[in-house]
C-alpha positions in Angstrom: 32.0 -26.7 -67.1 35.0 -26.7 -64.7 36.8 -24.1 -66.8 33.8 -21.9 -67.1 33.3 -22.1 -63.3 36.9 -21.1 -62.8 36.6 -18.1 -65.1 33.3 -17.0 -63.4 35.0 -17.3 -60.0 38.0 -15.2 -61.1 35.7 -12.6 -62.6 33.7 -12.4 -59.4 36.8 -12.1 -57.3 38.2 -9.3 -59.6 34.8 -7.5 -59.4 34.6 -7.7 -55.6 38.2 -6.5 -55.4 37.6 -3.6 -57.7 34.5 -2.5 -55.6 36.5 -2.7 -52.4 39.2 -0.5 -53.8 36.7 2.0 -55.2 34.9 2.3 -51.9 38.1 2.4 -49.9 39.5 5.2 -52.1 37.0 7.4 -50.2 37.8 5.9 -46.8 41.0 5.7 -44.7 42.6 3.8 -42.0 42.8 5.8 -38.8 46.4 6.5 -37.6 45.7 6.4 -33.8 43.6 3.4 -32.8 45.0 2.6 -29.3 42.2 2.0 -26.8 39.7 1.0 -29.5 37.9 -2.3 -30.0 37.2 -4.1 -33.3 34.4 -6.6 -33.8 34.4 -8.7 -36.9 31.7 -11.0 -38.3 33.1 -13.4 -40.8 32.8 -16.4 -43.1 35.7 -18.9 -42.9 36.7 -21.9 -45.0 39.0 -24.6 -43.5 40.8 -26.3 -46.4 41.7 -30.0 -46.5 40.4 -31.1 -43.1 41.1 -34.8 -42.8 41.2 -37.5 -40.1 42.7 -41.0 -40.2 41.3 -42.8 -37.2 43.0 -46.2 -37.7 39.7 -47.7 -38.8 38.8 -47.0 -42.5 35.0 -47.0 -41.9 35.5 -43.9 -39.6 38.1 -42.0 -41.7 37.4 -38.6 -43.2 39.1 -37.9 -46.5 40.4 -34.3 -47.2 37.6 -31.8 -47.6 36.5 -28.2 -47.0 34.7 -27.1 -43.9 32.7 -23.9 -44.1 32.0 -21.9 -41.0 30.8 -18.6 -39.6 32.0 -16.7 -36.5 33.1 -13.5 -34.9 36.3 -12.0 -33.5 37.0 -9.3 -31.0 40.3 -7.4 -31.0 41.4 -4.9 -28.3 44.0 -2.4 -29.6 46.3 -1.8 -26.6 48.6 0.3 -28.9 48.5 1.5 -32.5 50.8 -1.5 -33.4 49.6 -4.2 -31.0 46.3 -5.9 -30.1 44.9 -8.8 -28.2 42.3 -10.9 -30.0 39.9 -13.8 -29.6 37.7 -15.5 -32.1 35.0 -18.2 -32.2 34.2 -20.2 -35.3 31.3 -22.7 -35.8 31.8 -25.0 -38.8 28.9 -26.7 -40.6 28.3 -30.4 -40.6 30.9 -32.3 -42.7 29.8 -35.8 -43.9 31.8 -38.7 -45.2 30.2 -41.8 -46.7 32.2 -45.0 -46.9 30.7 -47.6 -49.2 31.6 -51.3 -48.8 29.6 -52.5 -51.7 31.2 -55.9 -51.6 29.8 -56.5 -48.2 26.6 -54.6 -48.8 27.4 -52.1 -46.1 27.5 -48.3 -46.2 28.7 -46.0 -43.4 27.8 -42.3 -43.1 29.9 -40.4 -40.6 29.7 -36.7 -39.8 31.6 -34.2 -37.8 31.0 -30.7 -36.5 33.7 -28.4 -35.1 33.7 -25.3 -32.8 37.1 -23.6 -32.7 38.2 -20.9 -30.3 41.6 -19.1 -30.5 43.0 -16.2 -28.4 46.3 -14.5 -29.1 48.3 -11.4 -30.0 48.4 -9.3 -33.2 51.1 -7.0 -34.5 49.7 -4.4 -37.0 51.4 -2.0 -39.3 50.8 1.7 -39.7 48.0 2.5 -42.2 48.8 2.6 -45.9 45.9 4.6 -47.3 42.8 2.5 -46.5 44.9 -0.6 -45.7 46.4 -1.8 -42.5 48.3 -5.1 -42.5 48.9 -7.5 -39.6 50.4 -10.7 -38.4 48.9 -12.8 -35.6 49.4 -16.0 -33.5 47.2 -17.7 -30.9 46.1 -20.8 -29.2 42.9 -22.3 -27.8 40.7 -25.4 -28.3 38.6 -27.2 -30.8 35.4 -29.1 -29.8 34.5 -32.0 -32.0 31.1 -33.7 -32.3 31.2 -37.0 -34.3 28.2 -38.9 -35.6 29.2 -42.4 -36.6 27.6 -45.7 -37.4 28.7 -46.9 -34.0 27.2 -43.9 -32.0 28.0 -40.3 -31.2 31.3 -39.2 -29.8 32.5 -35.7 -28.7 35.7 -34.3 -27.3 37.9 -31.2 -27.0 41.5 -30.9 -28.1 44.2 -28.2 -28.1 44.4 -25.9 -31.1 46.9 -23.2 -32.4 47.1 -20.9 -35.3 49.1 -18.2 -37.0 48.8 -16.1 -40.1 48.2 -12.6 -41.3 46.0 -10.4 -43.4 44.7 -6.9 -44.0 41.8 -4.7 -43.0 40.5 -2.4 -45.8 38.9 0.5 -44.0 35.9 2.1 -45.9 35.8 4.8 -43.2 36.9 5.2 -39.6 34.4 2.7 -38.2 33.8 0.1 -40.9 36.2 -2.1 -42.8 36.6 -5.3 -44.8 38.7 -8.0 -43.2 40.8 -10.5 -45.3 42.8 -13.2 -43.5 44.9 -16.3 -44.4 46.0 -18.5 -41.5 47.5 -21.9 -40.8 45.7 -23.9 -38.1 46.7 -26.9 -36.2 44.1 -29.0 -34.3 44.6 -32.0 -32.0 42.4 -34.9 -33.0 40.5 -37.1 -30.5 41.3 -40.8 -30.1 38.2 -42.6 -31.5 39.7 -46.1 -31.9 42.9 -46.4 -29.9 44.4 -48.1 -32.9 47.8 -47.8 -34.5 48.1 -45.6 -37.6 45.6 -43.0 -36.3 46.4 -39.3 -36.7 46.7 -37.1 -33.6 47.0 -33.7 -35.4 45.4 -32.1 -38.4 46.8 -29.0 -40.1 45.2 -26.9 -42.8 44.8 -23.5 -44.3 42.0 -21.2 -43.2 40.7 -18.4 -45.4 38.5 -15.7 -43.9 36.5 -12.7 -45.2 34.4 -10.5 -43.0 33.1 -7.1 -42.0 34.8 -5.2 -39.1 33.3 -2.5 -36.9 35.5 -0.3 -34.7 34.3 1.3 -31.5 
């Protein structure tokens, strides 16, 4: 089953890529974009989020967080933009089973991440425009634990790059891969707890230029 799922996933990815290229062949990336604004609605996956709190019943093993969000980029020049983004990740649950003691803990966490920064972008290559970006902001955490609910805000930073595939002057497909670093709240004040989590973030969305 695992092998079949992988093959289906690769086939779907290849089909989507082929459709994008076919549509983009009739579109183009605009040469002069200074003064325009781009708004992107996207789906994002945060890979391998984990959190060692110093207390095993509260720990989160590495897992995937799925989220949706939007970003706004203001093109101050053809090659330079300021951007901001807001992502809301779904509820991530972790069950710790102490069968020997007859105890089971279910913990959950929700994240809201905001980043703002700068973006350097290349000239268009057909329908493609590539970019690199870096930014900083905050992550808001909401934990649900067997001991009660806890929330907090910590510093966040990220950097990465990607490409916009423009279907026409106003609509494009956004593809992005970034590294994100998030400060982690102190839930236990115990030795051995982690203070920073780092993971890869994969994003796909639809961009509108005004």
